[in-house]
DRENVEXRO-644831 format. One line per field, with one value per atom (N, C-alpha, C, CB): atom name; chain; x, y, z; residue number from 1; residue in one letter. Coordinates in pm, 1 decimal. Glycine has a CB too. Example, Ala and Ser with C-alpha at 12.3 -4.5 7.8 and 13.67 -1.06 7.14 Angstrom:
# DRENVEXRO-644831
atomo: N,CA,C,CB,N,CA,C,CB
cadena: A,A,A,A,A,A,A,A
c1: 1319.0,1230.0,1320.0,1130.8,1285.0,1367.0,1290.0,1408.4
c2: -569.0,-450.0,-330.0,-447.3,-225.0,-106.0,3.0,-59.8
c3: 780.0,780.0,780.0,904.6,708.0,714.0,787.0,572.5
num: 1,1,1,1,2,2,2,2
residuo: a,a,a,a,s,s,s,s
# end
This chain:
# DRENVEXRO-644831
atomo: N,CA,C,CB,N,CA,C,CB,N,CA,C,CB,N,CA,C,CB,N,CA,C,CB,N,CA,C,CB,N,CA,C,CB,N,CA,C,CB,N,CA,C,CB,N,CA,C,CB,N,CA,C,CB,N,CA,C,CB,N,CA,C,CB,N,CA,C,CB,N,CA,C,CB,N,CA,C,CB,N,CA,C,CB,N,CA,C,CB,N,CA,C,CB,N,CA,C,CB,N,CA,C,CB,N,CA,C,CB,N,CA,C,CB,N,CA,C,CB,N,CA,C,CB,N,CA,C,CB,N,CA,C,CB,N,CA,C,CB,N,CA,C,CB,N,CA,C,CB,N,CA,C,CB,N,CA,C,CB,N,CA,C,CB,N,CA,C,CB,N,CA,C,CB,N,CA,C,CB,N,CA,C,CB,N,CA,C,CB,N,CA,C,CB,N,CA,C,CB,N,CA,C,CB,N,CA,C,CB,N,CA,C,CB,N,CA,C,CB,N,CA,C,CB,N,CA,C,CB,N,CA,C,CB,N,CA,C,CB
cadena: A,A,A,A,A,A,A,A,A,A,A,A,A,A,A,A,A,A,A,A,A,A,A,A,A,A,A,A,A,A,A,A,A,A,A,A,A,A,A,A,A,A,A,A,A,A,A,A,A,A,A,A,A,A,A,A,A,A,A,A,A,A,A,A,A,A,A,A,A,A,A,A,A,A,A,A,A,A,A,A,A,A,A,A,A,A,A,A,A,A,A,A,A,A,A,A,A,A,A,A,A,A,A,A,A,A,A,A,A,A,A,A,A,A,A,A,A,A,A,A,A,A,A,A,A,A,A,A,A,A,A,A,A,A,A,A,A,A,A,A,A,A,A,A,A,A,A,A,A,A,A,A,A,A,A,A,A,A,A,A,A,A,A,A,A,A,A,A,A,A,A,A,A,A,A,A,A,A,A,A,A,A,A,A,A,A,A,A,A,A,A,A
c1: -2589.9,-2542.8,-2468.4,-2662.0,-2357.8,-2275.0,-2342.4,-2132.0,-2346.6,-2406.6,-2320.4,-2421.7,-2380.7,-2306.6,-2247.4,-2397.3,-2314.9,-2261.7,-2132.7,-2365.8,-2132.0,-2012.0,-1897.6,-2041.1,-1928.7,-1826.1,-1770.8,-1883.1,-1858.5,-1814.1,-1735.8,-1932.5,-1780.4,-1711.4,-1571.0,-1792.0,-1558.3,-1427.1,-1330.9,-1440.5,-1378.9,-1292.4,-1259.8,-1358.1,-1354.5,-1328.1,-1222.7,-1455.2,-1228.7,-1128.3,-990.8,-1169.7,-986.2,-857.1,-799.7,-872.0,-884.9,-837.2,-787.4,-948.0,-856.1,-812.3,-676.6,-916.5,-659.7,-532.3,-419.4,-542.9,-443.5,-340.4,-306.0,-386.6,-405.9,-382.0,-298.0,-515.3,-330.5,-255.1,-112.6,-325.8,-94.6,40.7,125.1,34.5,64.8,139.9,174.2,61.4,103.6,131.9,238.3,5.7,289.8,392.3,520.1,420.8,580.7,701.7,824.4,731.0,826.8,945.6,953.9,947.7,854.0,862.5,957.0,724.9,977.6,1064.1,1209.0,1013.1,1238.0,1372.6,1436.5,1368.8,1559.7,1635.5,1763.0,1666.3,1782.9,1900.1,2029.7,1890.5,2128.1,2259.8,2338.8,2334.7,2432.4,2516.0,2601.7,2606.5,2621.1,2703.2,2623.0,2771.7,2490.6,2406.7,2426.3,2257.3,2419.8,2428.6,2290.5,2483.7,2283.2,2151.6,2096.2,2161.2,1964.4,1899.2,1897.4,1756.1,1923.5,1921.0,1776.1,2006.3,1737.8,1600.8,1581.4,1568.3,1462.9,1429.6,1398.8,1309.1,1488.1,1470.4,1370.3,1604.2,1334.8,1243.4,1099.3,1251.1,1064.5,926.6,904.6,885.4,1011.5,995.6,950.8,1126.7,852.7,809.4,915.2,674.8,935.5,1029.1,1172.9,1018.6,1199.1,1336.0,1368.5,1358.7
c2: -99.6,-159.6,-52.7,-220.1,-94.3,-2.0,25.8,-59.7,150.1,190.1,137.8,345.1,66.4,6.8,112.6,-85.5,225.2,331.6,388.3,443.7,413.3,466.9,366.4,504.7,240.5,136.9,123.6,2.0,123.1,112.1,233.7,91.7,352.1,474.5,480.3,596.6,448.6,454.8,352.3,432.1,231.0,129.7,162.2,-7.6,219.4,258.9,368.1,305.1,464.2,571.1,518.4,682.7,423.4,363.6,283.5,273.6,212.9,139.1,233.8,49.8,346.4,445.6,504.0,557.6,536.5,591.6,490.5,634.4,364.4,261.8,242.3,128.9,242.2,226.4,341.9,217.4,464.5,580.2,580.6,709.8,537.0,531.0,424.0,504.1,311.5,203.4,233.6,74.7,324.9,359.7,467.9,404.8,519.1,624.0,568.5,683.2,639.1,586.5,589.2,665.0,674.8,682.1,566.7,813.5,479.6,363.4,258.6,303.2,257.4,158.2,204.0,124.7,323.5,379.8,390.2,518.2,345.3,364.2,437.8,227.4,558.4,636.0,571.2,779.9,575.5,523.3,630.9,477.6,591.4,692.7,772.2,625.7,719.3,787.1,882.3,685.8,884.0,976.1,1118.3,935.1,1213.3,1353.0,1400.5,1442.2,1478.9,1528.6,1627.1,1594.9,1624.5,1716.8,1856.8,1670.1,1955.5,2094.0,2141.9,2185.4,2211.7,2264.1,2371.7,2320.8,2375.7,2473.6,2606.5,2425.8,2702.7,2830.7,2921.1,2901.9,2889.1,2973.7,2959.8,2940.5,2843.4,2821.3,2847.7,2680.4,2868.0,2893.1,3036.2,2865.2,3056.5,3194.2,3269.2,3194.3,3392.3,3475.8,3458.6,3447.7,3379.7,3359.1,3450.6,3213.4
c3: 844.8,721.0,639.7,639.2,579.7,502.4,368.1,481.4,330.8,203.9,88.5,195.9,-3.5,-115.4,-207.6,-195.3,-222.4,-307.6,-248.8,-325.2,-119.3,-55.5,-61.9,90.2,-42.4,-48.3,-190.5,-0.2,-288.4,-427.4,-472.6,-518.3,-432.4,-470.9,-411.1,-427.3,-283.7,-219.9,-279.9,-69.4,-304.0,-363.4,-509.0,-354.0,-580.0,-717.3,-726.7,-782.8,-636.5,-636.3,-597.8,-540.5,-504.5,-468.6,-584.6,-345.3,-658.9,-775.9,-884.0,-831.7,-903.7,-1001.4,-962.4,-1014.4,-834.4,-788.0,-805.0,-641.3,-772.0,-787.8,-934.8,-726.2,-1021.2,-1164.5,-1218.8,-1240.3,-1180.4,-1229.1,-1175.2,-1190.0,-1051.4,-995.2,-1063.4,-845.1,-1096.3,-1159.5,-1304.9,-1151.7,-1368.7,-1507.8,-1522.1,-1575.5,-1411.6,-1419.3,-1479.6,-1279.8,-1574.8,-1638.8,-1548.1,-1763.8,-1447.3,-1363.1,-1263.5,-1288.8,-1257.6,-1170.4,-1226.6,-1149.3,-1357.2,-1419.2,-1428.3,-1556.2,-1386.1,-1397.3,-1259.7,-1465.2,-1251.2,-1128.8,-1167.0,-1057.1,-1114.9,-1156.6,-1108.0,-1103.8,-1193.2,-1161.1,-1086.9,-1289.6,-1001.4,-934.2,-1032.8,-830.9,-1153.0,-1253.3,-1339.7,-1340.8,-1324.7,-1401.3,-1349.7,-1392.6,-1442.5,-1401.3,-1357.0,-1516.7,-1250.8,-1207.0,-1307.7,-1068.2,-1321.6,-1413.7,-1354.4,-1445.9,-1437.1,-1391.2,-1385.6,-1484.4,-1280.3,-1276.4,-1382.3,-1137.0,-1437.1,-1540.0,-1472.5,-1626.6,-1487.5,-1418.9,-1490.7,-1406.5,-1614.4,-1688.9,-1639.6,-1836.3,-1584.9,-1544.2,-1395.9,-1577.2,-1319.6,-1176.5,-1152.7,-1101.3,-1069.2,-1041.2,-960.2,-965.3,-993.3,-920.4,-964.1,-776.0,-1067.5,-1111.5,-1227.8,-1150.6
num: 1,1,1,1,2,2,2,2,3,3,3,3,4,4,4,4,5,5,5,5,6,6,6,6,7,7,7,7,8,8,8,8,9,9,9,9,10,10,10,10,11,11,11,11,12,12,12,12,13,13,13,13,14,14,14,14,15,15,15,15,16,16,16,16,17,17,17,17,18,18,18,18,19,19,19,19,20,20,20,20,21,21,21,21,22,22,22,22,23,23,23,23,24,24,24,24,25,25,25,25,26,26,26,26,27,27,27,27,28,28,28,28,29,29,29,29,30,30,30,30,31,31,31,31,32,32,32,32,33,33,33,33,34,34,34,34,35,35,35,35,36,36,36,36,37,37,37,37,38,38,38,38,39,39,39,39,40,40,40,40,41,41,41,41,42,42,42,42,43,43,43,43,44,44,44,44,45,45,45,45,46,46,46,46,47,47,47,47,48,48,48,48
residuo: m,m,m,m,i,i,i,i,d,d,d,d,n,n,n,n,l,l,l,l,a,a,a,a,l,l,l,l,g,g,g,g,l,l,l,l,s,s,s,s,h,h,h,h,g,g,g,g,l,l,l,l,m,m,m,m,m,m,m,m,l,l,l,l,a,a,a,a,a,a,a,a,f,f,f,f,l,l,l,l,l,l,l,l,l,l,l,l,k,k,k,k,r,r,r,r,p,p,p,p,d,d,d,d,l,l,l,l,d,d,d,d,r,r,r,r,e,e,e,e,p,p,p,p,s,s,s,s,p,p,p,p,h,h,h,h,d,d,d,d,t,t,t,t,p,p,p,p,e,e,e,e,k,k,k,k,p,p,p,p,d,d,d,d,t,t,t,t,k,k,k,k,t,t,t,t,r,r,r,r,p,p,p,p,g,g,g,g,a,a,a,a
# end
């Protein structure tokens, strides 16, 4: 028999991951071909 705690924990973590992924703001944005690409921030990169 499957342990209910293990089943609940695994499903709860999957629900948490799905919820956090769906709340990301970049899911609602689709870049246009006319948009300029963002420049990487060279100040925060190590070794730059």
